[in-house]
C-alpha positions in Angstrom: -21.0 -14.6 -5.4 -20.0 -11.5 -3.5 -18.6 -8.6 -5.5 -15.7 -8.6 -3.0 -15.0 -12.4 -3.2 -11.3 -13.1 -3.8 -11.5 -16.9 -3.8 -8.9 -18.4 -6.2 -6.9 -15.2 -6.3 -3.3 -15.0 -5.3 -2.1 -11.7 -3.7 1.3 -10.5 -2.8 1.4 -7.8 -0.1 4.7 -6.1 0.7 5.2 -4.5 4.1 2.6 -6.9 5.4 4.0 -7.7 8.8 2.2 -4.7 10.5 0.0 -1.7 10.1 -1.8 -1.1 6.8 -0.1 -4.0 5.0 -1.0 -6.5 7.7 -4.6 -5.3 7.7 -4.7 -5.7 3.9 -3.2 -9.2 4.0 -5.7 -10.3 6.7 -8.8 -8.9 5.0 -7.8 -10.3 1.6 -7.4 -13.7 3.2 -10.8 -13.4 4.8 -12.3 -12.8 1.3 -10.7 -16.1 0.1 -7.4 -14.9 -1.4 -4.2 -16.9 -1.0 -1.8 -14.3 0.4 1.9 -13.9 0.3 2.9 -12.0 3.5 6.2 -10.2 2.9 8.4 -7.8 4.8 12.0 -7.6 5.8 11.5 -9.7 9.0 10.5 -13.2 8.4 9.5 -13.8 12.0 6.9 -10.9 11.9 5.6 -12.3 8.6 5.1 -15.7 10.0 3.2 -14.3 12.9 0.7 -12.8 10.5 0.5 -16.0 8.5 -0.3 -17.9 11.7 -3.1 -15.5 12.5 -4.5 -15.9 9.0 -4.3 -19.7 9.2 -6.0 -19.7 12.6 -9.0 -18.0 11.0 -9.1 -20.5 8.2 -7.2 -18.5 5.6 -4.3 -19.4 3.3 -1.0 -17.6 3.4 2.8 -18.0 3.4 5.6 -15.8 4.6 8.6 -14.6 2.7 11.2 -12.1 3.7 12.0 -9.4 1.1 13.8 -6.1 1.1 11.9 -4.1 -1.5 15.0 -2.0 -2.2 16.9 -5.0 -3.6 15.6 -6.1 -7.0 16.8 -9.7 -6.8 14.8 -10.1 -3.6 11.7 -8.8 -5.3 12.2 -11.2 -8.2 12.7 -14.0 -5.7 9.4 -13.1 -4.1 7.6 -13.3 -7.4 9.3 -16.5 -8.4 8.5 -18.2 -5.0 4.9 -17.2 -5.4 4.6 -18.6 -8.9 6.4 -21.8 -7.8 4.0 -22.3 -5.0 0.7 -21.2 -6.5 1.3 -20.7 -10.2 -0.2 -17.3 -10.5 -0.3 -13.7 -9.2 -3.5 -11.9 -9.5 -3.0 -9.0 -7.1 0.2 -7.1 -6.2 -0.1 -4.7 -3.3 2.9 -2.3 -3.1 2.6 -1.2 0.5 6.1 -1.2 1.9 7.8 2.2 2.0 10.4 4.1 4.0 10.8 7.6 5.4 14.1 7.9 7.2 14.1 11.7 7.3 11.7 13.8 9.3 12.5 17.5 9.0 13.4 20.3 6.5 14.4 19.0 3.1 17.6 21.1 3.1 19.0 19.1 6.0 18.5 15.8 4.2 21.6 14.1 2.8 21.5 13.3 -0.9 21.9 9.6 -0.2 18.7 9.6 2.0 16.8 11.3 -0.8 18.0 8.6 -3.3 17.1 5.8 -0.9 13.5 7.2 -0.4 13.0 7.4 -4.2 14.4 3.9 -4.8 12.3 2.3 -2.1 9.1 4.2 -2.6 9.0 4.5 -6.3 11.5 2.3 -8.1 10.7 -0.8 -6.1 7.0 -0.4 -6.9 7.8 -0.1 -10.6 10.0 -3.1 -10.4 7.4 -5.3 -8.8 4.7 -4.1 -11.2 6.8 -4.9 -14.2 7.6 -8.4 -12.7 4.0 -9.4 -12.3 2.5 -7.8 -15.4 3.5 -10.5 -17.9 1.9 -13.3 -15.9 -1.2 -11.2 -15.3 -1.5 -10.4 -19.0 -1.2 -14.1 -19.8 -4.0 -15.0 -17.4 -6.3 -12.3 -18.7 -5.8 -9.5 -16.2 -4.9 -8.5 -12.7 -4.8 -5.7 -10.2 -1.8 -3.6 -9.0 -2.4 -1.5 -5.9 0.1 1.0 -4.6 -0.4 2.5 -1.1 0.5 6.2 -1.5 -0.4 9.0 0.9 -2.2 12.3 1.0 1.3 13.7 1.4 1.4 13.3 -2.4 -1.3 16.1 -2.6 0.1 18.5 0.0 3.3 20.4 0.6 5.1 19.6 3.8 8.0 21.3 5.6 9.0 18.0 7.2 8.0 15.2 4.8 9.3 16.7 1.6 11.0 13.7 -0.1 8.4 11.2 1.2 5.7 13.4 -0.2 7.4 13.7 -3.5 7.7 9.9 -3.7 4.0 9.5 -2.9 3.0 11.9 -5.6 5.1 9.9 -8.0 3.4 6.7 -7.0 0.1 8.3 -8.1 1.6 9.0 -11.5 3.0 5.5 -11.7 -0.5 4.0 -11.5 -1.7 6.3 -14.2 1.1 5.2 -16.4 0.5 1.5 -15.7 -3.2 1.9 -16.3 -2.8 3.5 -19.7 0.0 1.1 -20.8 -1.7 -2.1 -19.7 -5.4 -1.5 -19.7 -5.8 -3.3 -23.0 -4.5 -6.4 -21.1 -7.2 -6.0 -18.4 -4.6 -5.0 -15.9 -5.8 -2.4 -13.5 -3.5 -0.1 -11.5 -4.7 2.1 -8.7 -3.4 3.9 -5.6 -4.8 4.5 -2.1 -3.9 7.7 -0.4 -4.4 7.4 3.4 -4.3 10.3 5.8 -2.8 9.9 9.2 -3.4 6.3 10.3 -2.5 4.7 13.7 0.5 2.6 12.6 4.1 2.2 13.8 5.2 3.8 10.5 3.4 7.1 11.4 4.0 6.9 15.2 6.2 10.0 15.2 3.2 11.9 14.0 0.3 10.6 16.1 2.4 10.2 19.3 3.4 13.9 19.1 0.7 15.7 21.1 0.9 18.9 19.1 0.7 17.2 15.7 -2.1 14.9 16.9 -4.1 17.8 18.3 -3.8 19.8 15.1 -4.5 16.9 12.8 -7.7 15.8 14.7 -8.8 19.4 14.9 -8.3 19.9 11.2 -10.0 16.6 10.2 -13.7 16.7 9.6 -14.2 13.3 11.3 -12.1 14.6 14.3 -9.9 11.5 14.6 -7.1 9.6 12.8 -7.6 6.5 10.8 -7.2 2.8 11.6 -5.4 0.2 9.4 -8.7 -1.7 8.7 -10.2 1.5 7.3 -7.6 1.4 4.5 -7.7 -2.4 4.0 -11.3 -2.3 2.7 -10.3 -0.1 -0.2 -7.6 -2.6 -1.2 -10.1 -5.5 -1.2 -12.4 -3.4 -3.4 -9.6 -2.7 -5.9 -8.6 -6.3 -6.0 -12.1 -7.7 -6.5 -14.8 -7.6 -9.1 -16.3 -4.6 -7.2 -13.4 -2.5 -8.6 -13.2 -4.1 -12.0 -13.9 -0.8 -13.9 -11.5 1.3 -11.9 -8.0 2.0 -13.1 -5.5 4.8 -13.0 -7.1 6.4 -9.9 -6.2 7.3 -6.4 -8.7 6.7 -3.6 -8.2 9.2 -0.8 -9.1 7.9 2.7 -8.2 10.7 5.1 -11.3 11.5 7.3 -12.0 14.5 5.1 -8.6 16.3 5.5 -8.3 17.0 1.8 -11.9 18.2 1.6 -11.0 21.3 3.7 -10.7 22.5 7.2 -13.9 21.8 9.1 -15.9 24.2 11.2 -14.8 24.1 14.9 -16.9 24.5 18.0 -15.6 27.9 18.5 -16.2 29.1 14.9 
């Protein structure tokens, strides 16, 4: 059996209708997982489910706004009603409605970012942990960002929320390790998704980011999905409380340039 085999596992993936979440859902299904594809738009989720089914995978779609606790609970309840278990929870959905200086951000926007990017992940984790403990273990994966490591003049609240997500997995790991429940985060750099479009479609930002990235390019969703499969599978069974950075080398330091 492959170390990355997920046969018999049930995985919930939030924000799974596009970008990194979609790639994670598709790749987990390829490894045999039964996947719950969730986002706010049911039509987009059903499109992903159709693609998974076309390749022989198993999935179902359910709309969910992560900022509404009853909808998250309904997502968990529907998964348990359908498949009787939850082995993997991928907290990928997030928001960033403010791009610019923190001092221009209204308080209600800050509160909304914190609620969607931190509190909802805590809610979902707490909802799935009892069942995971009863079954002998599970894996919680939160998609964070390298923004959680770096100061930013334009992504302040988002970066704060992503740093908090890294602390959340540490807390979950310490609190529930004795139940064989693992919690880890993934911190992507700039990835070609609709969520980050404002960054990679801006020629100045794109030029600077690729110049300052050792691999001299931005990432693709599939390059994040592999880490999620690792964390969900037996391959990652001794990893917990950690953050995997996948950023093309950005956090390693500024590379030498051709004109250096």
